[in-house]
C-alpha positions as CSV (number, residue, x, y, z in Angstrom):
1,R,9.1,-4.7,3.3
2,L,7.6,-1.7,2.3
3,R,5.0,-2.5,-0.5
4,S,3.0,0.4,-2.4
5,I,0.0,-1.9,-3.8
6,P,-1.6,-4.2,-0.8
7,F,-1.3,-1.6,1.8
8,S,-4.9,-1.2,1.8
9,T,-5.5,-4.6,2.1
10,C,-3.1,-5.2,5.1
11,F,-5.1,-2.3,7.0
12,L,-8.4,-3.8,6.3
13,A,-6.9,-7.6,7.4
14,R,-5.7,-6.0,10.7
15,C,-8.4,-3.3,11.8
16,M,-11.5,-4.6,10.7
17,P,-14.2,-2.2,11.4
18,T,-16.2,-2.6,14.7
19,S,-19.1,-0.4,13.4
20,W,-20.6,1.5,10.2
21,W,-18.8,4.6,11.3
22,E,-15.5,3.2,11.4
23,L,-16.0,1.2,7.7
24,V,-16.9,4.9,6.6
25,C,-13.8,6.5,7.7
26,I,-11.6,3.7,6.6
27,L,-13.3,3.8,3.7
28,T,-12.8,7.2,3.0
29,T,-9.3,7.7,4.1
30,I,-8.1,4.7,1.4
31,I,-10.2,5.6,-1.6
32,L,-11.2,9.3,-0.8
33,V,-8.3,11.1,0.3
34,P,-5.7,10.1,-1.8
35,L,-8.0,11.5,-4.8
36,A,-8.7,14.6,-3.0
37,A,-5.2,14.8,-2.4
38,R,-4.5,14.4,-6.1
39,F,-6.9,17.2,-7.1
40,V,-5.9,19.9,-4.6
41,N,-2.0,19.3,-6.1
42,G,-3.4,19.5,-9.4
43,V,-5.3,22.4,-8.8
44,T,-2.2,24.2,-6.7
45,E,0.1,23.4,-9.8
46,L,-2.2,25.0,-12.1
47,C,-2.5,28.0,-10.3
48,A,1.0,28.3,-8.9
49,S,2.0,30.6,-11.6
50,S,-0.7,33.6,-11.1
51,S,-0.8,32.9,-7.3
52,P,0.2,36.5,-5.4
53,S,2.3,33.9,-3.0
54,M,5.1,31.2,-4.1
55,F,3.7,28.9,-1.2
56,G,0.1,29.1,-1.5
57,R,-0.1,31.2,2.0
58,A,-3.6,32.6,1.8
59,D,-5.0,29.2,2.0
60,A,-7.3,29.4,4.9
61,D,-6.4,26.5,6.6
62,T,-2.8,27.3,7.0
63,Q,-3.7,30.9,7.3
64,R,-5.4,30.3,10.9
65,Y,-2.6,27.7,12.0
66,R,-0.6,30.7,11.5
67,D,-2.5,33.3,13.3
68,G,-3.2,31.0,16.4
69,Y,-6.8,30.3,15.7
70,P,-8.4,33.2,16.5
71,G,-11.3,33.2,18.9
72,K,-10.6,29.5,19.6
73,K,-11.0,28.8,23.4
74,D,-9.1,26.5,25.9
75,D,-10.6,23.9,27.5
76,P,-8.8,23.7,31.0
77,E,-10.7,20.1,31.8
78,A,-9.5,18.5,28.3
79,D,-6.3,16.8,29.0
80,L,-6.0,13.6,27.0
81,N,-3.2,14.9,24.9
82,Y,-1.1,15.5,28.2
83,R,-1.9,12.1,29.9
84,F,-1.1,9.9,26.7
85,Y,2.2,11.7,26.1
86,S,3.0,11.9,29.9
87,G,2.4,8.0,29.6
88,Q,-0.4,8.3,32.1
89,M,-2.8,6.3,29.4
90,K,-2.8,4.0,26.8
91,M,-3.2,5.1,23.0
92,P,-6.9,4.7,22.5
93,G,-7.8,1.0,20.8
94,Y,-3.9,0.2,21.2
95,P,-3.0,-1.9,24.4
96,E,0.8,0.3,24.1
97,Y,1.6,3.7,26.3
98,I,3.8,5.8,24.4
99,D,7.2,4.7,24.8
100,D,6.5,1.3,24.1
101,I,5.4,2.9,20.6
102,H,8.4,4.4,19.8
103,R,10.1,1.3,21.1
104,E,8.0,-1.4,19.3
105,W,6.9,0.5,16.0
106,F,10.4,1.8,14.9
107,G,10.9,0.2,11.6
108,D,7.5,-1.3,11.2
109,W,7.0,0.3,8.0
110,D,3.7,-1.8,7.1
111,R,2.2,-0.9,10.2
112,L,2.8,2.8,10.4
113,E,1.6,3.1,6.5
114,S,-1.9,1.1,7.3
115,A,-2.8,2.3,10.3
116,H,-4.7,5.3,10.1
117,D,-5.8,6.0,13.7
118,Y,-2.0,6.4,15.6
119,I,-0.9,10.1,13.6
120,Q,-3.5,12.0,15.9
121,W,-2.4,10.8,18.9
122,L,1.4,11.4,18.2
123,F,0.9,14.6,16.6
124,P,-2.3,16.4,18.3
125,I,-2.8,19.9,16.6
126,R,-5.6,22.3,17.6
127,E,-8.1,21.0,14.9
128,M,-10.2,17.9,15.2
129,S,-9.5,15.2,13.4
130,M,-12.4,14.0,10.5
131,F,-10.9,10.6,10.7
132,N,-10.3,9.7,14.1
133,S,-13.2,10.2,16.3
134,R,-11.6,9.0,19.5
135,T,-8.9,12.2,19.3
136,Q,-9.1,15.5,21.3
137,E,-8.0,18.6,19.9
138,L,-4.7,19.9,21.5
139,Q,-5.4,22.4,23.8
140,L,-3.1,25.6,24.8
141,H,-2.5,24.3,28.5
142,E,-1.3,21.3,27.2
143,A,1.1,22.4,24.5
144,Q,2.5,24.6,27.4
145,R,3.1,21.5,29.6
146,I,4.5,20.0,27.1
147,R,7.0,23.0,25.8
148,G,8.1,23.0,29.5
149,D,8.8,19.3,30.1
150,P,11.7,18.3,29.1
151,Q,10.8,14.5,29.2
152,L,7.7,15.2,27.3
153,Q,9.9,16.8,24.8
154,N,12.1,14.1,24.2
155,R,9.1,12.2,23.3
156,V,7.9,14.5,20.7
157,R,11.3,14.0,19.4
158,K,10.9,10.4,19.5
159,S,7.5,10.4,17.6
160,Y,8.8,12.8,14.8
161,Q,12.0,10.5,14.8
162,L,9.4,7.7,14.2
163,L,8.0,9.2,11.4
164,L,11.0,10.5,9.8
165,H,12.5,7.1,9.6
166,F,9.3,5.7,7.9
167,Y,9.9,8.4,5.4
168,G,13.4,7.7,4.3
169,M,14.9,10.0,6.4
170,E,16.7,10.2,10.2
171,M,18.4,13.6,12.3
172,K,21.7,14.6,11.5
173,D,21.6,17.1,14.5
174,E,18.9,16.8,17.0
175,T,19.7,20.3,18.3
176,T,19.3,22.0,14.8
177,G,16.7,19.3,13.4
178,E,19.0,19.1,10.2
179,L,18.2,15.8,8.2
180,Q,19.4,13.3,6.1
181,R,18.9,10.3,4.1
182,H,19.2,6.9,6.1
183,K,20.6,3.9,4.2
184,D,17.6,2.2,3.6
185,Y,15.8,5.4,2.3
186,L,14.8,3.9,-1.0
187,E,11.6,2.2,-0.5
188,P,10.4,5.1,1.9
189,Y,11.5,7.4,-0.6
190,E,9.1,5.7,-3.1
191,N,5.9,5.2,-0.9
192,L,6.3,9.1,0.2
193,N,6.5,10.1,-3.1
194,Y,3.5,8.8,-4.3
195,S,1.1,8.5,-0.8
196,M,-0.6,11.2,-0.5
197,H,-2.0,10.5,2.4
198,N,1.4,10.9,3.9
199,H,1.5,14.6,2.8
200,L,-1.3,15.3,4.7
201,R,0.0,13.5,7.8
202,I,3.3,15.9,7.3
203,T,1.0,18.9,7.2
204,R,-0.3,17.5,10.6
205,I,3.2,16.7,11.8
206,L,4.9,20.5,11.2
207,K,1.7,21.9,12.6
208,H,2.4,20.1,15.7
209,L,6.1,20.5,16.3
210,G,5.2,24.3,15.7
211,E,2.5,24.2,18.8
212,V,4.8,22.3,21.1
213,G,7.9,24.2,21.1
214,L,9.9,22.8,17.9
215,E,9.2,25.2,15.1
216,H,13.0,25.0,14.3
217,Y,12.2,21.8,13.1
218,K,10.3,22.7,10.7
219,K,12.8,24.9,8.1
220,P,15.3,21.7,8.2
221,F,12.4,19.3,7.0
222,I,11.2,21.7,4.2
223,M,14.8,22.4,2.9
224,H,15.6,18.5,3.2
225,I,12.8,18.0,0.6
226,L,13.3,20.7,-1.4
227,K,16.8,19.9,-2.0
228,E,16.0,16.1,-2.6
229,I,13.8,18.0,-5.1
230,Y,16.1,20.6,-6.8
231,E,19.4,19.1,-6.4
232,N,19.0,15.4,-6.8
233,G,16.1,14.6,-8.4
234,E,14.2,12.8,-5.8
235,L,10.3,13.0,-4.1
236,G,9.4,15.3,-7.4
237,H,6.0,14.2,-6.3
238,C,6.1,15.9,-3.2
239,K,6.9,19.3,-4.4
240,N,3.2,20.6,-4.5
241,S,2.6,19.6,-0.9
242,C,5.8,20.9,0.0
243,L,5.6,24.5,-1.8
244,N,1.9,25.2,-0.9
245,Y,1.3,23.7,2.7
246,W,4.1,21.9,4.2
247,A,6.3,25.8,3.9
248,A,2.8,27.4,4.7
249,V,2.9,26.2,7.9
250,L,6.1,28.0,8.7
251,R,5.8,30.9,11.7
252,N,9.2,32.5,11.5
253,P,9.3,35.2,8.8
254,S,13.3,34.6,8.7
255,D,12.4,30.7,7.7
256,V,9.8,31.9,5.2
257,A,12.6,34.1,3.4
258,E,15.2,31.5,3.4
259,V,13.0,28.8,1.8
260,E,11.4,31.1,-0.8
261,G,15.1,32.3,-1.5
262,Y,16.3,29.2,-2.2
263,V,13.2,28.0,-4.4
264,K,13.6,31.1,-6.3
265,D,17.2,30.9,-7.4
266,R,16.6,27.2,-8.3
267,S,13.9,27.8,-10.2
268,A,15.7,30.7,-12.0
269,S,18.6,28.5,-12.6
270,A,16.5,25.9,-13.9
271,S,15.0,28.4,-16.4
């Protein structure tokens, strides 16, 4: 079902641009973003030994996130993300409401790979997307309403589970966020291992979880990836992204300490 070569062709066939701007966004996503991600991963690998922090935590983007975006003001009139998550509006550009997406897109790996304008709606963050001008930055008042509404929290979990399945994983425990492989993990793992734009998506997903009251889901995801790398020989190409970006969005110091301790122990035993 999931193939590494025709994704870009599939995307163009399904989502023909309607303007020059959309064409630029498509070409940037397909060509430039993966190349840039590979370059960044190469640089961070070269710099890892001299970096004062194992996780590259001096990175300006993740530092700003961890600090809660100092100086960023909330717009009380902006509420598109809340309206989408509360089922009051369809996802722009699509005929589905959020519950329809959770139901109809689950397991449609080709669609989840080839479409590039849904991830910003399912996982809004307090940063404007460079690739989807229809989206809105997540506002503090929206995040607070999502955190305080059990129905919306459940929808966030379903969004997360939708992408986890696409990445070859599933929740073993919804309370703790512990993950495991699902039975058809091989193709999704292969895709995740080499699809750098999905690494960028995961950074967004983890940031979103932290904004809407699910910070405790981050560490289990990161630990699952690290154990697959260090103990099972899987997802090796995810290592740089995991250490330099995904782990860098952890906000809980005890989570950082646990992840860092695990990596140090594994690195020491391998040397």
